[in-house]
C-alpha positions as a printed Julia matrix, in Angstrom:
90×3 Matrix{Float64}:
 70.62  114.81  170.1
 72.87  111.73  169.69
 74.11  111.3   166.15
 72.97  107.71  165.83
 69.45  108.69  167.11
 69.4   111.43  164.44
 70.37  108.94  161.73
 67.65  106.51  162.82
 64.98  109.22  162.95
 65.82  110.45  159.46
 65.58  106.91  158.1
 62.27  106.26  159.99
 60.85  109.42  158.46
 62.1   108.35  155.06
 60.38  104.96  155.34
 57.08  106.66  156.23
 57.42  109.15  153.4
 58.06  106.39  150.88
 55.07  104.43  152.21
 52.62  107.34  152.29
 53.73  109.49  149.32
 56.29  108.03  146.99
 55.13  104.38  146.64
 51.46  105.32  145.96
 52.52  107.83  143.31
 54.69  105.22  141.61
 51.88  102.72  141.69
 49.68  105.3   139.91
 52.37  105.45  137.2
 53.62  108.92  138.19
 57.21  109.98  138.02
 58.66  110.99  141.38
 61.65  113.25  141.74
 63.1   113.92  145.14
 65.94  116.1   146.27
 68.15  115.87  149.34
 67.33  112.33  150.0
 69.91  109.64  150.65
 72.75  111.86  149.55
 71.96  114.33  152.35
 72.2   111.6   154.94
 75.66  110.66  153.67
 76.71  114.27  153.7
 75.28  115.33  157.08
 75.32  112.15  159.19
 78.29  110.56  157.51
 80.8   113.25  156.73
 79.63  115.99  159.01
 78.73  113.84  162.05
 81.35  111.21  161.42
 79.01  108.16  161.41
 80.14  105.04  159.61
 79.26  105.17  155.92
 78.63  101.49  155.73
 76.06  101.74  158.49
 74.41  104.68  156.73
 74.31  102.71  153.46
 72.88   99.62  155.19
 70.11  101.62  156.82
 69.42  103.48  153.61
 69.08  100.23  151.7
 66.42   99.09  154.2
 64.65  102.5   154.41
 64.48  103.14  150.68
 64.03   99.6   149.53
 66.73  100.01  146.94
 67.43   96.32  147.08
 63.78   95.67  146.08
 63.99   98.06  143.15
 61.41  100.52  144.48
 63.75  103.44  144.27
 66.17  103.92  141.43
 68.41  106.81  142.57
 70.52  108.92  140.29
 72.02  112.33  140.83
 71.74  115.33  138.54
 74.2   118.2   138.53
 71.76  121.06  138.48
 74.51  123.76  138.81
 75.59  123.84  135.19
 72.77  123.62  132.74
 73.65  126.09  130.03
 76.25  126.1   127.32
 78.38  129.01  128.6
 78.65  127.38  132.01
 79.78  124.15  130.41
 82.24  125.93  128.1
 83.85  127.57  131.15
 84.37  124.19  132.71
 82.22  124.97  135.72
């Protein structure tokens, strides 16, 4: 599959998922946590496939409605959650 086609398909699926699952849950006052969302697109389509990161960001802004404030992304480092891990500098 062409890399741009892949990028567009992932963003199309993301729009649909937001419309059908995430937005209704937020409207009900629920907290929604997702993993492997926009960051995965940057990793796989951007760095692995070599697509332009500005293109990816522009499409992501449209798909996730970040500009409209629907999605407030933040990243958690889940790898190091205990004291001994942090003390070791991991």
